[in-house]
C-alpha positions as CSV (number, residue, x, y, z in Angstrom):
1,M,12.1,41.7,18.0
2,I,14.3,39.2,16.2
3,R,17.3,40.7,14.3
4,P,16.8,39.2,10.8
5,V,20.6,37.7,11.3
6,V,19.8,36.0,14.7
7,A,16.2,34.7,12.6
8,V,18.1,33.8,9.9
9,A,20.5,31.6,12.7
10,L,17.8,30.3,14.3
11,A,15.9,28.9,11.2
12,F,19.4,27.5,10.1
13,L,19.4,25.7,13.1
14,A,15.5,24.6,12.8
15,F,16.6,22.8,9.1
16,L,19.5,20.9,11.0
17,S,17.8,19.4,13.4
18,V,15.5,17.4,11.0
19,S,17.0,14.0,10.8
20,P,17.3,12.5,7.7
21,A,15.2,10.0,7.6
22,A,12.1,12.3,7.9
23,A,14.1,14.9,5.2
24,A,13.8,11.7,2.9
25,S,10.3,10.9,4.1
26,A,9.0,14.9,2.8
27,E,10.6,14.1,-0.3
28,L,8.6,10.4,-0.8
29,P,4.9,10.9,-2.9
30,R,1.9,10.1,-0.7
31,V,-1.6,9.2,-2.5
32,R,-4.7,9.5,-0.9
33,L,-7.2,6.6,-0.9
34,E,-10.8,7.6,-0.5
35,T,-13.2,5.0,0.5
36,S,-16.8,4.4,1.2
37,A,-15.1,2.9,4.6
38,G,-12.7,6.5,4.7
39,T,-9.9,8.4,4.0
40,I,-6.4,6.4,3.6
41,V,-3.0,8.0,2.6
42,I,0.0,5.9,1.7
43,E,3.2,6.9,1.1
44,L,5.3,5.2,-1.6
45,E,8.6,4.2,-1.8
46,T,9.6,5.4,-5.0
47,K,13.3,5.2,-4.6
48,R,13.5,2.2,-3.1
49,A,11.1,0.5,-4.7
50,P,10.7,2.4,-8.0
51,I,9.4,-0.1,-10.6
52,T,6.6,-1.0,-8.1
53,A,6.0,2.2,-6.9
54,G,5.8,4.1,-10.2
55,N,3.5,1.4,-11.4
56,F,1.0,2.1,-8.6
57,L,1.4,6.1,-9.3
58,A,0.6,5.3,-13.1
59,Y,-2.9,3.7,-12.4
60,V,-3.7,6.8,-10.1
61,E,-2.8,9.4,-12.5
62,G,-4.7,7.3,-15.2
63,K,-7.9,7.5,-12.5
64,K,-7.6,4.0,-13.2
65,F,-8.3,3.0,-9.3
66,D,-11.7,5.1,-9.4
67,G,-14.4,2.9,-8.9
68,T,-13.1,0.0,-8.1
69,T,-12.9,-1.6,-4.3
70,F,-11.1,-3.3,-1.7
71,Y,-12.6,-6.9,-2.1
72,R,-11.0,-9.2,-0.5
73,A,-10.2,-9.3,3.4
74,A,-8.0,-12.4,4.6
75,R,-7.8,-12.4,8.3
76,N,-5.8,-14.2,10.1
77,K,-7.5,-17.8,11.6
78,A,-5.5,-17.6,15.0
79,A,-6.0,-13.9,15.5
80,P,-8.6,-12.6,13.2
81,E,-7.7,-8.5,14.2
82,Y,-4.5,-9.2,11.9
83,G,-4.0,-10.2,7.8
84,L,-4.5,-8.2,4.9
85,V,-6.6,-6.4,2.7
86,Q,-6.8,-6.6,-1.1
87,G,-8.1,-3.9,-3.6
88,G,-7.6,-2.4,-7.0
89,I,-9.0,-3.6,-10.7
90,N,-10.1,-6.9,-8.9
91,H,-7.8,-8.9,-12.0
92,R,-9.5,-6.7,-14.8
93,V,-6.9,-6.7,-18.0
94,V,-9.5,-4.3,-20.0
95,G,-7.6,-0.9,-19.7
96,A,-4.8,-2.6,-17.4
97,L,-1.3,-1.7,-17.5
98,L,1.4,-4.0,-18.7
99,P,2.6,-6.3,-15.9
100,I,5.7,-5.4,-14.2
101,A,9.0,-6.4,-13.4
102,H,9.1,-8.4,-9.5
103,E,11.0,-6.4,-7.0
104,S,11.4,-8.4,-4.0
105,T,11.7,-7.4,-0.6
106,S,15.3,-8.9,-0.3
107,Q,16.2,-6.1,-3.3
108,T,14.5,-2.9,-1.8
109,G,14.8,-3.8,2.1
110,L,11.4,-3.1,2.4
111,L,9.8,-5.6,4.8
112,H,5.7,-6.7,5.4
113,V,5.2,-5.0,8.9
114,D,1.8,-3.4,10.1
115,G,0.4,-1.3,7.4
116,T,3.2,-2.0,4.6
117,V,1.5,-1.8,0.8
118,S,2.3,-4.4,-1.4
119,M,1.7,-5.8,-5.0
120,A,-0.8,-8.6,-5.5
121,R,0.5,-10.9,-8.2
122,N,0.1,-15.0,-9.5
123,A,3.7,-15.5,-11.0
124,P,6.4,-13.1,-9.9
125,G,6.3,-10.9,-13.0
126,T,2.8,-10.4,-13.1
127,A,1.6,-7.8,-11.1
128,M,-0.5,-5.0,-12.5
129,G,-3.2,-3.0,-10.6
130,D,-4.2,-5.5,-7.5
131,F,-2.7,-4.6,-4.4
132,F,-2.7,-5.5,-0.5
133,I,-2.1,-3.6,3.1
134,T,-1.0,-5.7,5.8
135,I,-2.6,-5.2,9.1
136,G,-0.3,-7.3,11.8
137,K,3.6,-8.2,11.4
138,S,3.2,-10.5,7.8
139,S,6.8,-11.3,7.6
140,Y,5.6,-14.8,5.9
141,L,5.2,-12.0,2.5
142,D,8.6,-11.4,2.3
143,A,11.7,-12.8,0.3
144,R,13.3,-16.0,1.5
145,E,15.1,-19.1,0.3
146,G,13.2,-20.6,-2.5
147,N,10.5,-18.2,-2.2
148,V,10.8,-14.7,-4.1
149,G,7.8,-13.1,-1.6
150,Y,5.8,-9.9,-2.5
151,A,6.6,-6.4,-3.6
152,A,6.8,-4.5,-1.1
153,F,6.4,-0.7,-2.1
154,G,4.8,1.8,0.4
155,K,3.2,2.2,3.6
156,V,-0.2,3.8,5.3
157,V,0.7,6.9,7.2
158,E,-2.9,7.5,7.9
159,G,-6.0,5.5,8.0
160,M,-4.9,2.0,9.7
161,D,-8.5,2.6,11.5
162,V,-10.3,2.7,8.3
163,V,-8.0,-0.7,7.0
164,R,-8.8,-2.3,10.4
165,K,-12.4,-2.0,9.5
166,I,-11.8,-3.2,5.7
167,L,-10.4,-6.8,7.3
168,A,-13.7,-7.1,9.8
169,S,-16.3,-7.1,6.7
170,P,-18.5,-9.7,6.3
171,T,-17.3,-12.1,3.9
172,H,-19.1,-14.7,1.7
173,P,-17.8,-18.8,2.7
174,G,-16.7,-19.4,-0.5
175,G,-13.7,-18.1,-2.6
176,R,-11.7,-17.8,-6.2
177,S,-9.7,-20.6,-5.0
178,E,-8.8,-22.8,-2.1
179,A,-6.3,-20.3,-0.6
180,T,-9.0,-17.2,-1.0
181,I,-12.1,-18.9,0.5
182,G,-14.1,-17.3,3.4
183,Q,-11.9,-14.1,2.1
184,S,-14.5,-12.3,-0.2
185,I,-15.8,-9.5,1.0
186,V,-19.8,-9.3,0.6
187,D,-20.3,-5.4,-0.1
188,P,-16.8,-4.7,-1.1
189,I,-15.6,-1.3,-0.2
190,R,-15.4,1.2,-3.0
191,I,-12.4,3.1,-3.7
192,I,-14.0,6.4,-5.1
193,R,-10.9,8.0,-5.8
194,A,-7.7,8.3,-5.5
195,R,-5.6,10.9,-6.1
196,R,-2.0,11.6,-5.5
197,E,-1.4,14.8,-2.6
198,E,0.2,17.7,-3.7
């Protein structure tokens, strides 16, 4: 039988053994996206990208993602297993929140790697309720000289198999613009609900 004093000491040592990175990660909020293709869990960088992550949480807490879709699968032409999938309000302004200030990767230090969640936008400062998830390293989306890039704000911690399934979805040959030709998903993947994990 372990004496109370020894038990307390062991618990304290276990606490000290938790790395600072793991402790910080445990404090970050997570959002569960239940989709028609499976569940995706996203961890939000509310400390490093407070504006962008806060905006995403506002859409979640307002249930504004419920009933929306993943509607875009942008596959890399040379390596179609890599690319990005895009979802959210699909540019609908009715009921959307106001656009947010742009937090570039040079400000936040968050880079576009495999499983990064980032905001879709037109010009910087126009992001609202559309987001994308990268599959594979996507450094071309990071800020660089002459280009502010996109605002990364989180990462997928569960469900990358679902994200890859969405990327492989059949797409239409056409598109909204020259940049998105062949990227619109034929049967968009429904986001049934998005909820913050407790």
